[in-house]
N, C-alpha and C positions, 0 to 999 in steps of 0.2 A: 312585464314582469317587475314587481316592486322591489326597491333597493334592500339589499341585505346588509345590515349594519356591520356585522362581523367581517364581511368580505371587504366593505368599504374601508374599515379601519386597517385590515391587512395591507390593502393596496397603498394606503396613505403612509403606513410604516415603511414599506419598501421604497417609496418615493423619497423618504426623509434620509434614507441610508447614504452616507457620504463616500463609501468605498464598496467595492465588490465583496470584500471580506464581511463587512457588516451585513450586506444583503444576504450573503450566503448563511450567516448565523440565524438571521431572522427566518430564513426559509427552512432550515433544518429544524429549528424549534417549532415552526408550525407544522411541519411534516410529522414530528413526533406527537404533537397534540392530536392531529387528525387520526393517526393510527390508534391512539388511545380511545378517541371518541367512536371510531368505527367498531371497537370491540364491545361498546355498550349495547345490550339488547333492547334498551328502551329508546333507541335513536329514532326520532320521528322523521317524516318526510322533508319538513323544512330544513332542519339541521343537515340532513344527508345532502340536500341540494346545495346548501351553503358550502359545505366542506368539499363537495365535488367541484364547485365552481373555483374554490381556492386551488385545487389541483390543476384545473384547466389553466388558470392564470400562470401558475408556476411552470407548467409545461410550455406555454407560450413564451415564457422568458428563457427557455432553453434548459431548464432543470430536468433531471430524469425523474419520472414518476412511475413507479414500479407496482403500485397498489391503487386501490379504489375502483378497479374495473367491475368487481361484483356489485358494488354499491351503485355504479352507474347503470348496470343491468337492471337492479332493483328499481331505479328511478324510471327506467323505460316502461317498466310494467305498472307505474302508478296511473291512477285515473285523472290526476290533476294535469292540465296542459303545461303549466310552468315546469313541473318536475320532469315530465316526459321530455320537454324541449332540452332541458339541461342534460338529461341522460343520453339523449341522441347526440348532442353536442360533444359530450366527453368520449363516447364511443367512436365518433368520426375522427377525433384528434388522437385518441390514446390506443386504439385497438391495433393490435398487431396481426399479420397475416395468418398465422397458425396458432392463435391463442386458445387455450383450453376452454374458455367460456364462449367460444364462437357459436356453438350450437344453441346456447341460451339466447344469444343476440339474434340469430337467425329465427328462432321460434318467436320471439318478441316482434320482430319486423314482420313476419308473416301474418301474425295476429292483427297488427296495426294495418297492414295493407288491405286486409278484408273487413276493417271496422267500417261502421255506417257514418262516423264522424269524419268528414273530409279533412279537417285539420290534422287529425292522428294520421290519416293516410299520407297526407302531404309530408309530415315529418318523417315517416318511414321511407317514402320514396327518396327525399332528400338525403337521408342517412345512407341509403344503398348507394346512391350516386357518389357521395363523398367517400364512403368507406371502400367500396368497389373491391372487395376481396374475391378471390376465385370461388371459394365455398359459397359465398352469398350469390354470386352469378350463377353457379350451377343449380342452386336449390330454388331461388326465388324468381328466376326469369319467367316461368310459366305463370306465376301469381301476377306478376307485373303486366304481362300480355292480356291476362284475364281482365284487369282493371282498365287497360286500354280499349279492349273490345266490348266491355260490359254496357249495355244500354242504360243501366241505372247510374253509371258514374257521371259525374259533372264534367263540364268542358275543362274546368280548372284541373282536375285530376287526370283527365286524358292527356292534356298537354304535358304534365309532369311525368306521366308513365312513359310517353314516347321518348321524352329527353333522357329519362333514366335508362331505358333500353339502349338508346344510342351511346350513352357513356359506357355500359357494360359491353356493348358490341365492340366498341373501339379498344377497350382494355383487354378483354378475353374473348376473341371471336370464336375460338373453339369451344367455349364452355356454354355458350348461350343457345346452341342448337337453332340458329336462326332459320335455317332451311325449313324447319317444321312450322313456323308461324309467319314467315315473310309474306306468303301469298295472301294471308288473312289480313295483313297491315295495309296492302296496297290500296284497296277501295277507299281507305280514309283519306286518300288525296282528293276525293270529291266530297268530303264532309262539308256540311253546310256552314260550320264554324271556321272562319279563316285562321284563327289561332291554332286550332287543332291541326288543321291542314298544314300550316307552317311548321309545326313541330314534327309531324309525320314526314313531311318532305325531307327534313334533315335526316331523319332515320332511314327512309327509303334510299336516299342518296348514298349513305354509307353501306347499305345492303347491296346496292347496285354495283359498287366497286368490288365486293367480294363474291357476289353471287348473280352475275349478269343474266344468266339463263333463268334463274328462279324469279327474277323481277322484271323480265322483259315486258310484261303486260302493263307495268306502271307507266310506260311511254304513252299509252293511249289515254290513260287517266290524266296525265300531266298536260297533254295537248288539249283535252277537253276543258280542263280547269283554266288553262291559259285563255282559251276562247271565251269562256264565261267572264273573265276579268278584262281582257284587252278589247274584245269586240263587242260582247253583249253588255258590258258594264254592269254585271251582276255582282255587287259587293256591298257590304254595309258601310254606311258613311263614316263610322269611327276608325275604318281602316284606309281612309284616304290621307296621304301624306302631300300636302301642298299641291293638291289637284291630281296627284298620281295615285292610281288605285292599287293598294297593297304592294308596293315596290319590292319589299323583302321577299314576298311569296313569288312574285314574278321572276325574281333573279334566281331563287332556289329552284323553281321549275325549269327554267331555262338551262340552268347547270346540270340539273338531273338528266335532261334529255341528251346531254352530250356524252353520257356513258352508254348510249344505245345507238345501233345503226339507224339509217334513215328508214322510216316506216315503209313496210311493203304495200300497205293498203293506199291506193290511189286517193281514196277520200282523206285519210289522215295526212298524207303527204301534201295535198293541196290545201288542207286546213292549216297545217303548220307553216306552209309558205306564205299564206295570207296573213297569219299572225306576225311572222317576221317583217313582212312588208309594211304592215300597219304600224309596228314599233318604229321602224325606220322613218315612215312618214311623220309620224307624231313628233319625232325628235327634231324635224326640220323647223318646227315653230320655235321662235325664240323665247326662252323661259323669262319670266319676269323677275325671279329672285334666285338666289344662289342655291338654296335648298331644293327648289324644284328642278333646277338645272342638274344638281348632283344626282337626284332620284332618276331623272329620265336618262342621263347618260350611263348610269349604272346599269339600267335595263338594256339600253342600247348596246353596250359593250358585250353583255352576256348574249344578246341576240345575234351580234356579228359573230361571236365565237361559235355559237350553234350553227349558224349558216355556213361558216367555214368548215366545221366538223362534218356537217351532212353533205355539203357540196351537191345540192340538188337542183341548183339553177345558176347558170353562168352569169345571167344578167344581174342577179343578186350579189354575186361575188365581185363583179366590176363595180357595182354601186358601193359596196363595202370598202373596196380598196380606195375609192375617191373619198369616202368620208374619213377614213383613217389618215389619208394624206392631209386633210383639213385639220384633223385633230392633233397631229404631231407638230403642227406649227402654232398651236393654241398658246395664249398667254397663261392659262391656267396649269399649274404644275400637275395636278391630279389628271387632267385631261391628256397632257402630254405623256405621262407615265403610262396611262391605260392605252393610249394610241400606239405607243412604241411596242408595248407588250402584245397587243393584239395584232399588230403588223407582223410580229415575229411569228405569231400563230398562223396567219396567213402565208408567210413564207414557207412554213412547214408543210403546206398541202398544195399550194398552187403550182401549176405546171410551168409557167413562164414567169420569171423574175423581172421581166422588163418593166412592168407597172410600178413595182417597188423601187427599181433602180433609179426611176425619175426623181425620187426624193433622197438619193444617196448623199447629196451635199448637206441636206437639212439633218439627216441622221448623224453624219460625221460631226456637224456642229453641235449636236446634243451631247457629244462626248464632254463638251466644255460647259454644260449646264451647271447652274449653281447648286442644284439639288443632286445629291449622290445617287439617290434612287433612279432618277431620270438617267443619269450617266450609265448606271448599271444596265438599264433596260436597252439603251442605245447600243451598248457593247454586245448584248445578246441578239439584237436585231442585225447588226453587221455580221455577227458570226453566222446567223441563219440565212442571210441573203447572199453571202459570198459564193461565188462560183469561179470558174477558170477565167472568164473574161474580166472580173472585177477583183480577183485575188491580189494582184500586185498593188493596186491603189488601196484597198482596204488594209492589207497587212502593213504597208508603209505608213498609213495614217495611224494605225495603232501602235506601231513602233515609235513614231514621232510623239504620240501623246503619252506613251508609257513613262517617259521621263517626268512628266508633271502629274501623272495620275495619282489617285489616293492610294495609300499603302494597302487598304482593304481590297482594292480592285486589281492590284498588280499581279497577284498570283493567278487569279481567274483569266486576266488578260493574257498573261504569258502562256497559260495552257492552250487558250483558244487560238493564239498566234501560231503555236507549234503545230496544233492539229490542222489549221487551215493551210499552213505552208506545206506540210506534208500531203495533204489531200488534193491540192490544186496546183502543185509544182509542175510547171511546164519546162523548166530548164534545171539541170542538176547544179549548176553554179549558183543559181538564185537560191535554191533550197539551203545549200551550205552557207552562203553569205548571210541569209536571213537568220538562220539558227545560231550562227556563231555571234551575230550582233544581238540576238535575243539573250543568250546566256550572259553576255557581257553587260547588258542594260538591266535585266531583272533577275539575276542569278540569285541574289539575296532573298527574293520573294517567291521562289519556286522550289519544288522538292527535287530529289535526285531523278524522279521519273523522266524529266525533260532531257537531261544530258545522257541518261541511259538510252532513251529513244534515239537520239542523234547518232550515238555510236552503233546502235542496232541496225539502223537504216543504212548507214555507211558501210557496215559489214556485209549487208545483204545486197549491195549494189556496186559492182565493179566499176561502173562509169564514174561514180562518185569519188573513188578512193584517192586518184591522183590529185585531183583539184582539192580535196579535203586536206591532203598532206600539205599542200602549198599554203593554204589558209591557216592551217594549224600552227606552221612554222612562223608565218607572219603575226599571228596572235602572240606567240611567245616572245617575239622580238619587240613587240610594241612596248611603250613605257609602262603601261597599266595593263594588268591581265586579271580578270575576274577568276575566282576559285573554280567556279564551274567551267569556264572557258579553259583554264589550265588542265582540268581533268580531261576534257574532251580531246585537247591538243595532245596531251601526253599519250593517251590511249591510242589515238590515230597514228601518231608517229611510232609508237611501239609496235604496231601492227603493220604498217605500210610505209614506214620511213625510208625503205630501200627504193621505193618508187621514184623518189626525187633526190637519191644520193648523188646523181651525176649532174644535176642542175646547178648553175651558178649560185654561190652563197647558200647552198643547201646540203653541203657535205656532211658526212657523219658527225665530224668534230663540231661543226656549226649547229647541228641539231642538239647535240649534248650541251654545249654552252648555253644555248637558248632556254633549254629545259632547266639546267642548273641555276640560271640567273633568277628564275621565278620560284625555285622550290623553298628557298629560305622564308619567304613571306607567305607561303601557303599554309592552309591548315593541316591537321593531322592526317585527315582522309585524302587530301590532295597530294600530300607528300608520299603517302603510301602508293597512290597510283603512279606518281612519278618515279619512284624506286623501282616498281615493276617495269617501267618503261626502260629504265637504265639497265636493268638486268636482261631485258630483251635485246638491247643494243649490243651487249656482249656477244649474243648469238647471231645478230644480223650484221654487225660490223666488227669483225676480229681485229681490224687495225686500230681500233680505239679501246680495246679491251682493258690496257693498262689505266687509262683515265677513268673508265667505268668502275673498275675495281677500287680506285681511290675514293670515288663517291660512296660506294657501298661501305667501304672500310670506315669512312667517317661516321656513317650512321649506325655502325655496329655498337657504338657507345651511346646511342641516343637515350634520352630519359624515358621516352614513350616506349612502352613494352612492344606495342604493334609494330612500330618502325624498327625497333631494335631486332625483333624476331625475323622480320622480312629481310633486313640487311644481312643478318648472320646467315640465313638460309640461302639467299641468293649468292652470297660471297662463297659459301661452301660448294654449291653447284658450279660456280664459275671456275673454281680452282681445282676441281677434280682432275686427276691424271687422265682419265678416259673422257674423250669428247663426244661420246654416244648419247649420254643422258641429257645434256644441255639442250641440243635441238629438239629432242622429244618433248621435254617440258614447255619450251617456249615456242613451239610451232605455232603457225598462224591460226587464229581463232576461226572456226567454221561459222557460216551464217547462222543466225538464231533461228530456231524452228518457228513456224508461222503460228502466231497467237494474236488474239485481240490486243489492240493498242492499250497500253497501261494508262496513257494519257486520256483517252476517251472514257475508260472505266472511272478515273479519278474525277473527271469533269461531271459525269453522270451522278456520281456519288454525292458531289457537292450541291447538285440541284435536286436532290431527293426531297419529297414532299413529306410533311408531318401528319396532315390530316386528310383533306380531300385529295385524292390522287389527280395528277394532271392526265388528260387525254393525249397529250403531245409533250414533246421535249424540244428545247432549242437545238438548233443544228441544221435545219433545212429539211427538204423533202426525203432525201435518201435515208437518213437515220430514222425518221418517223415511219417511212415505209418498211424499213427492216424491223422496227419495234412492232409494227402491226402484224407483220408476218410471224414474228416469234410468238405473239399472243394467240395467234390463230393455229399454232403448232406446226408452222412451216418454217423452211430455211430459204435463204436466197437462191439455192440451186433449184427449189421447187417453183420459184416465181419466174416471171419473164425478166431476163437480165436487161438493165437499162443500157442504152448506148453510151459509149464512152464519150466524155465531154472534152477530150484533148489533153487532159492532164498526163504527166509521166507516170506510169505505174511503178511506184516504189515498192520494194519488198516491205510488207507490213508485219514481219515477225516480231513477236513480243519480247520484252525484256526477260531474260532468264531462259534456262533450259528445261526441257522435260526430263524427268528422272528415268533412267532406264529400268526396265522391269525384267525379272527372270520369268521363267515359266511358272505361274502361280495361279491361284483360284481367283477369279473375277466375280465377287459376289456383291459389290456395292455400287454398280454403275447405273443399272436400269431398273428403277422401281416406279417409274411414272411415265408420263409423256416424254418424248425424246427432248434432250437438252438443246438449248438454243444458244449456249455460250455466254449468256448474261448472268450476272449474279442472282441467285434465287431470293425471292422474297420470304419473310417469315412464315407466311401461309403455306408457300410451297415447301419450305424446309420441314414444317410440321407434318405435311402430307407425306413427305418422303420417310421421315422417321416412323410414322404410323405404318407405312407400307412395309418398311424393313422389320417391324415387329410381326406383322403378318407372315412375311417370308420366313423369318426365323422359326416361327411356330411350325410352319409346314416342313422344316427340316427334320423334325422328329414326330410329327403327326401326319396321318394320311388324308385328312380332309380339313378344309377351313377356307377362310377368306384370303385371297392373295392380294387384291386391291380394292379399295374402298374410296371412290372418288366423288366428285359432285354430280357427275352424269351417269356413271356406270359403276357397278360392283362385279368383280371377278372372283369366282370361287373355284377351288380345285378338289377333286376326289381322286385318289391314287390307290392302285392295287399292284403290288409287285410279287413276281415269282421269278427270282433271278434266273437267267439273265434278262428276263422280259418283264414287261409291266404295261398297264393301261391307265391313262390319265383323262379324266373327264373335266372339261372346262365349261363352267356355268356363267353366262353373261347376263347380268340384270340391269334393266333400265331404271335408274333413280330420278331421271329428270321428269319434267311435266310435259314434255313434247316426245313424240315418237322418234325413233332412230331408224335410218335406212341404209341400204348398201353395206349390210354387215359382213365382215370378212374376218376369220380367225385362222392364223397359221402359227405353227411352232417351227422356229428356224434355229438350225444348228450352225453357229458361225465358227468356221476355221477347225471343226472337229469332224474326223472321219470315223471316230470310235463309238458314235452314237447314232443309231438309225431311228427316225420318226416318221411314222405314216399315219394318215387319217384312218381310223378304225372302219372297216367295211360294214354293210348292213345297217346304216343309221339314217335317219331322216336329215335331209339338207337344212341349213340355216334358214329361217324365215326371211322373207323379203323386207319386213318392217318388224319393229319391236315396240309395242305400245308402252306407256308408262306403267311401271311395276311389274311388266312382263319379263319372261326369262327364257333364254336360249341355251342350248347345250350342244357340245361337240366332244367327241372321244378321239383320243390318239393312242396308237400302239407304239411303244418305245422298246428298243432292244439295245443292250450294252454289248458292243462288239470288242471293246478294248477299254483300257484305262483312259478316261478324259478328265481334263482340268476345268473346262469352261461350261457352265450351265447353258442350256439353250434359252432362247428368247421367245416369248410369246407375243405376237404382233396382232393387234386388234384394230381394224379400221371400221369406221362408220360415218355416217352423215346426219347431222342434226341441224334443223333450221337452215338448211342450205350450206352449212359450213362442215367441210371434212375434217375429221379428227383421226390422228394416229396415235395409238398408245403401245409402247414397247415395254414389257414386263419381263424381268428376268425370272425364269421358272425354277422352282426348287427341285430340280432333278440333277443329282450328282452321283458319282460312282458309289458313294456311301449308301445310296438308296438300293443298290443291288447287292446288299450284304445280307447274309444269313447268319443268325446267332448260332453258335456252337458251343456246347457244354463240354468241358474237359476238367481233369482233376487239378487240385492245387499244385501238385508237384509238376505235372506236365506244363501248367501255365508258366511257373517260374523258369522251368528249363528252356521253354521256347522264348521267354522274355530275355533271358541271358543270352540265348543263342543269337536272336536278332540284334541285341545291343553290341555283341562282339562283332558280328558281321558288318555293322554299320551300313545296312542296306537302305533302310528308310526310317528315319525317326523325326517326329515333330513334337516340340515341347513349347508350351506357353504357360505363363503365370498371369491369371485373370483376377481382376478386382471383383470380389463378391461380398460387399458389405451386408447383404441381406442374410449371410449366414448366422450372424450374432443376434439378429432381431426376429427371424421367422423360424418357428419351431419345425415347420414342415419343409425347410429348405433341403436338407440331406436327402429326404424322400423324393423332393423334386429332382435332385441331381440323378438319383437312381432311375427315375422315370425317364430322364432325358437320355442317359446312357443306354437304357433298354430301347427306347424309341429310335435311337440312332443305328440300331441294327446289332447290338451287342448281346450276347448271353452273360448275365452277371454271375460271377463265381464267388459264392458265399463263403466267408471265413478265409479268404486267400491272403489277407493282409492282417497284420498284428494291430493296426489301428482299426477300430470298429467302424468309423466313419469313411474310411477309405474305400473306393469302389474300383474293382477291376472287371474287365469283360473281354470276350473273345467273339470274333466275327470273321466270316469269310467272304470277300467280294467276289462275285462270279461274273466272268465275261464269256461271251460266245466264242471269240476268236483267240483271245490271249490267255485263257485259262482262269485259274482261281488264285487269289491272293489272300493270305492270312493277315489278320489285323488284331493287335492287342492294345488295349486301352488301360490307363491307370489314372485315377482322379484322386487327389489328395487335398481335401479342403482343410483350411486352417480358420476356424470362426474367430479365434482370438485376434488374428491379423487382418481379417476380411480379405483373404487371398485364397486362390485355389490353383494348384498346379496340375496341368493335364498333360500327360505324356502318351504318345501314340507311337507304336513300333509296328511296321508292316513290312511285307516282302516286295513292296513296290513303293518308291518314294512318293509318288503322286497320290497314291491312296492315303498315306500318311498326312500330307499336306492338306487334302480335301477334308478329311475327317477333323483335323485340327481347326480348319477355317470354319466348318460348320458348328463345332462346339463353341468356338470363340464368339460367333454371332448370336448363338442361342443365349449365352450367358450375358452378352451386352444388351440384349433386348429384355432381359428380365426386369 
């Protein structure tokens, strides 16, 4: 692009400015000039390009540019390459997500993507990748796929198209419809051009992480392409890097294979094993220069990772462990780092850790390595290889090293020490000693989860409580007491201080004095816990009540509002005339309910990946086994329980308590495969949200999709004649492989008021269901009485040898057994008042409905929802024309009939809608309100 004089002068003027104010004045002057020039009808392409370049430069300097977008779109439509280039650059930098000119940009991009000039195609693909807006992804994905698959496209364009699709897939996985074109992309892993194969390999790797079933055949293409590179030596000379054939492609293919199970074909399995052995054998030759060594070792480590993942040959695994032992003692920092990381991978899969334990001294020594990344990987490996026999040694070494460890490592080290101590504790005293030492050493570098967990475990194990009290008192009497140790000690003494009250030097007054001596130096949160302990002492030890009241009285004038409020409330409780309330308020805390450890969740969150997902996590064989079962849709109870390794089984209840629930409607638990207890991924959350929308629609319509997953689609058709009904379940196979052992059941959990039986006289389910095939099954339902919980549809099937269980909440509620009834306006308000005065059953909610002010058909949609929910609309019943009132009667076979009235009051100006339901049965009102609430939320 030739230099533009006006742009050069403008940049020079800005550089001459001596202050920010001078620069801002020059920028504002130029912005005003550009606005004037853009209004001239005779503006030519050169000047338009020059002024847009100035806007780009100002935007790069951080100034807000709110105009010039239309001119940039005009430049994109130019036939000159330099103008088109500037236009795309401006759009990439300045375009906003929902701009009003987005359609013009998309149209120009589509035109250039199908251009015969590959330079224009390249500019468009670059702009799509850089802009990466959702609308662009939804509209242009198929056009980019066409360019990738087109036989007329050059290799250069194919590579750019593959990388552009990868960018869109990572940014908007739900907008690109990858399942429609993934199968057509996979054969390009065998493309004659290695550059194209390299780009497609990156794309297929991303697809394999999200759609493993749809991309399973990629494994055979990857194995055969590896064979041509590694064994057959079929590659172009320009792709040789220091005598190593296409190392980047080999690495990508080896990593791709780690997302699939071991090949079922004996031929492919044997071929893959020979490739891995050949890679290991080649690596034994001493490289002549550093670049060759780096390339060979990179391939070797990926090959070892693949061998560990597949676990298809014990001899190969043994050879890998020997190689890794040599690498972790290497002088090269990169080799040591990769050796430690890969050995941690080995520890996640290997049955016996004896081989790895032979290098325990070397690994511990790596904690003192001069490179921080090596130290971090040494910590990960020690965490993964730790078991009952080595726990005390490893934990003591980590505690010893924590004093001199980097600040960036201390939080992670503290979390792992806490998890290992709890997991492999063989003595209760050892657990308490280690954890108290841990909070004293690393209290400043870890969150509250650690001391919460200590308290939780002590509360759940009676054997720990006496010893924990003794250690807590010793900690408070020590010259220095960390804030976290103060919190743990105060909490434990407040709960169990009476257990040691008769021991020497442990009298109640000694406990109070020890606590009081550390309160003044504690933080606000620590003093708050200590004040609660002092209040509990009033209940536990009446003989020191006067001393405790003095402490509380002193803090009633504290400057901190939290401390002051606590002290005032505790003092008021302790000085009540009646002694009945105090023991009730400060009774001993019950054990926490069993939940997953918050420490483990925090650690896994810290190790979350950003791009390519790991196929394993640090932490040893058990956690990876559990993770694998969760991905397969199983739980630990479904799998064979491993034998105990001799550790004391501490109560692993999680921090916090479960909130109590009244009898209420459960409509948000089961919209997909059964939960595994782990945090859901964004893809899983999106799938759940989509299923909730399907479920909500079926609450007021009688047919539609209930679940639309990667493998199956479930549809429902319902007909109701209260108190009976018939439901048809349609199961479709969306996968590319057949499914077998199909079973469909509708289960009523804890409800005796709903009867469900398989309808007679229908064909049985098929033994197998081919791709795009459909099976159906009908159920007869009968409402015996009012019920609050919807039934569960349980679907089981087997695909590719892997069983899957899906539990879907079925939209069958007591509201579905309601008949619309028409009454007069006067009768409606008489019954409305009667039900309100009787206070039998009323449910009211105010719902956010912002669409009322923007959608002209919203009021009619509200009427359709109320009518579809089983109500007859009473016209003219309300003075407000937009208000909706309706009447229905829910019919049951055994419990009789229950009237139900509804009133919907939309307020478009406020974006809110109030819904009131009054019924002769409270559960009917709650169910109808919950249904309406969910329908509105799904809008």
